[in-house]
C-alpha positions as CSV (number, residue, x, y, z in Angstrom):
1,X,-17.9,-17.5,-21.9
2,X,-14.5,-17.7,-23.6
3,X,-11.1,-18.6,-22.0
4,X,-10.1,-14.9,-21.7
5,X,-13.3,-14.0,-20.0
6,X,-12.8,-16.9,-17.6
7,X,-9.3,-15.7,-16.7
8,X,-10.5,-12.2,-16.2
9,X,-13.3,-13.4,-13.9
10,X,-10.8,-15.4,-11.8
11,X,-8.3,-12.6,-11.5
12,X,-11.1,-10.3,-10.3
13,X,-12.3,-12.9,-7.8
14,X,-8.7,-13.3,-6.5
15,X,-8.3,-9.5,-6.1
16,X,-11.6,-9.1,-4.3
17,X,-10.7,-12.0,-2.0
18,X,-7.4,-10.5,-1.1
19,X,-8.9,-7.1,-0.4
20,X,-11.5,-8.6,1.9
21,X,-8.8,-10.6,3.6
22,X,-6.9,-7.5,4.5
23,X,-10.0,-5.5,5.4
24,X,-10.8,-8.3,7.8
25,X,-7.5,-7.7,9.6
26,X,-8.2,-4.0,10.0
27,X,-11.7,-4.6,11.4
28,X,-10.5,-7.3,13.8
29,X,-11.8,-10.3,11.9
30,X,-9.4,-13.2,12.0
31,X,-9.2,-14.7,8.5
32,X,-7.0,-17.8,8.3
33,X,-7.2,-18.6,4.6
34,X,-8.6,-17.1,1.4
35,X,-10.2,-19.2,-1.3
36,X,-8.4,-18.4,-4.5
37,X,-9.3,-20.1,-7.9
38,X,-6.4,-21.9,-9.5
39,X,-6.0,-21.9,-13.2
40,X,-4.9,-25.6,-13.1
41,X,-6.9,-27.1,-10.2
42,X,-9.3,-25.9,-7.5
43,X,-7.4,-25.5,-4.2
44,X,-7.1,-23.2,-1.2
45,X,-4.0,-21.0,-0.9
46,X,-2.9,-17.8,0.7
47,X,-2.3,-14.7,-1.4
48,X,1.3,-13.9,-2.5
49,X,3.5,-11.4,-0.7
50,X,2.9,-8.5,-3.1
51,X,-0.8,-9.2,-3.4
52,X,-1.1,-8.8,0.4
53,X,1.0,-5.6,0.3
54,X,-1.2,-4.3,-2.6
55,X,-4.3,-4.9,-0.5
56,X,-2.7,-3.2,2.5
57,X,-2.0,-0.1,0.3
58,X,-5.6,-0.1,-0.7
59,X,-6.8,-0.3,2.9
60,X,-4.3,2.3,4.2
61,X,-6.1,4.9,2.1
62,X,-9.3,4.2,4.2
63,X,-7.5,4.9,7.4
64,X,-5.3,7.9,6.6
65,X,-6.4,11.5,6.7
66,X,-4.4,14.2,4.8
67,X,-4.2,17.6,6.5
68,X,-5.3,19.7,3.5
69,X,-8.1,17.8,1.7
70,X,-8.5,20.4,-1.0
71,X,-4.8,20.2,-1.9
72,X,-4.1,16.5,-1.6
73,X,-7.4,15.3,-3.0
74,X,-7.7,17.7,-5.9
75,X,-9.9,16.3,-8.6
76,X,-11.2,13.7,-6.1
77,X,-8.2,11.5,-6.9
78,X,-5.7,9.7,-4.7
79,X,-2.5,8.9,-6.5
80,X,-0.8,5.8,-5.3
81,X,2.7,6.0,-6.8
82,X,5.5,3.5,-7.3
83,X,9.0,4.9,-7.4
84,X,11.8,2.6,-8.7
85,X,11.7,-0.9,-9.9
86,X,8.1,-2.1,-9.5
87,X,7.9,-5.3,-7.4
88,X,4.1,-5.6,-7.6
89,X,3.6,-6.7,-11.2
90,X,-0.1,-6.9,-11.8
91,X,-0.9,-7.2,-8.1
92,X,-2.0,-3.5,-8.0
93,X,-4.3,-3.8,-11.0
94,X,-7.4,-4.3,-8.8
95,X,-6.8,-0.9,-7.1
96,X,-6.8,1.0,-10.4
97,X,-9.9,3.3,-10.5
98,X,-11.4,1.8,-7.4
99,X,-13.3,4.4,-5.3
100,X,-12.7,4.9,-1.6
101,X,-14.9,7.4,0.3
102,X,-15.8,9.0,-3.0
103,X,-12.1,9.3,-4.1
104,X,-10.9,7.5,-7.2
105,X,-7.6,5.6,-6.8
106,X,-5.0,5.9,-9.5
107,X,-1.9,3.7,-9.6
108,X,1.1,5.4,-11.2
109,X,4.8,4.6,-11.8
110,X,6.6,7.8,-11.3
111,X,10.0,9.4,-11.6
112,X,11.5,11.4,-8.7
113,X,10.5,14.8,-10.2
114,X,6.8,13.7,-10.1
115,X,6.7,12.4,-6.5
116,X,5.0,15.6,-5.4
117,X,1.8,14.5,-7.3
118,X,1.4,11.5,-5.0
119,X,-0.6,11.0,-1.9
120,X,0.8,7.6,-1.3
121,X,4.4,6.9,-2.4
122,X,5.8,3.3,-2.4
123,X,9.6,3.5,-2.5
124,X,11.1,0.4,-4.0
125,X,14.2,-1.3,-2.7
126,X,16.0,-0.2,-5.9
127,X,16.0,3.4,-4.4
128,X,17.6,2.4,-1.1
129,X,20.9,4.2,-1.8
130,X,19.1,7.6,-2.3
131,X,16.3,7.1,0.3
132,X,17.2,10.2,2.3
133,X,17.3,12.4,-0.9
134,X,13.9,11.0,-1.9
135,X,12.4,11.7,1.5
136,X,13.7,15.2,1.3
137,X,11.8,15.8,-1.9
138,X,8.4,15.0,-0.3
139,X,9.3,16.2,3.2
140,X,6.7,19.1,3.3
141,X,4.2,17.6,0.8
142,X,2.0,15.5,3.2
143,X,2.8,12.2,1.4
144,X,2.3,8.8,3.0
145,X,5.7,7.1,2.2
146,X,5.7,3.3,2.2
147,X,8.5,0.8,1.6
148,X,9.4,-2.8,2.2
149,X,13.2,-2.5,2.8
150,X,15.0,-3.2,6.0
151,X,16.0,0.0,7.7
152,X,13.6,2.3,5.7
153,X,11.4,3.1,8.7
154,X,14.5,4.2,10.7
155,X,15.5,6.4,7.9
156,X,12.2,8.2,7.8
157,X,9.7,6.2,5.7
158,X,6.4,6.3,7.5
159,X,5.2,2.7,6.9
160,X,7.5,-0.1,6.1
161,X,6.6,-3.7,5.4
162,X,8.6,-6.6,6.8
163,X,8.1,-10.4,6.9
164,X,7.8,-12.2,10.3
165,X,7.1,-15.9,10.5
166,X,6.1,-16.0,6.9
167,X,3.5,-13.2,7.3
168,X,3.5,-9.6,6.0
169,X,3.6,-7.1,8.8
170,X,4.4,-3.4,9.0
171,X,6.1,-0.9,11.2
172,X,5.4,2.8,11.5
173,X,7.9,5.6,12.2
174,X,6.0,7.9,14.6
175,X,8.4,10.9,14.1
176,X,8.1,10.6,10.3
177,X,4.3,10.4,10.7
178,X,4.2,13.6,12.8
179,X,6.4,15.5,10.3
180,X,4.1,14.5,7.5
181,X,1.1,16.0,9.3
182,X,-0.9,12.9,8.3
183,X,-3.3,11.1,10.7
184,X,-3.5,7.3,10.8
185,X,-6.4,5.6,12.5
186,X,-5.7,3.8,15.8
187,X,-7.0,0.6,14.1
188,X,-3.8,0.7,12.0
189,X,-1.5,1.9,14.7
190,X,-2.4,-1.0,16.9
191,X,-1.3,-3.5,14.3
192,X,2.1,-1.8,13.7
193,X,5.5,-2.2,15.3
194,X,6.5,1.3,16.3
195,X,9.9,2.6,15.1
196,X,11.9,5.8,15.9
197,X,14.3,7.6,13.6
198,X,18.0,6.6,13.6
């Protein structure tokens, strides 16, 4: 096995470990630490912030139901879109072309005019000045909006990540969820901080 193959194997192992770590959270399994290969030395470490958020995005798909399956899941594809400056880097690579409940996941970086093609839309902090306009574009399109910027949930983003005591957590805007006509499993709702509109 050459050096490149070794690196690819380790990256895949890291992604799988992170995904299982988040899945454990959703199923009530307490996972304190994930074994991640190091390229310089073998050691234990926790996944990085955006690796954890990427794994959450992956698992959100498992626990969300869209109201019109024929429309939102056309072609048996779930589009997970990133709008604005991409903070994930390669952290989302492990999601690309994965299958969840028979649906293929496709990660896309999109412009505003293409947000209607998304089932999950992560709105970057770079778009904070126009957040209300962006939410208006997807208002009636049954899109799960996600962000990680303070105040996004109060402005109408459905799920917003935040950091508390060094851990990635998330909040859910119930009013925005109702307007989207999406359904989120109680397993996710019980983990969230509930937020209302401003």
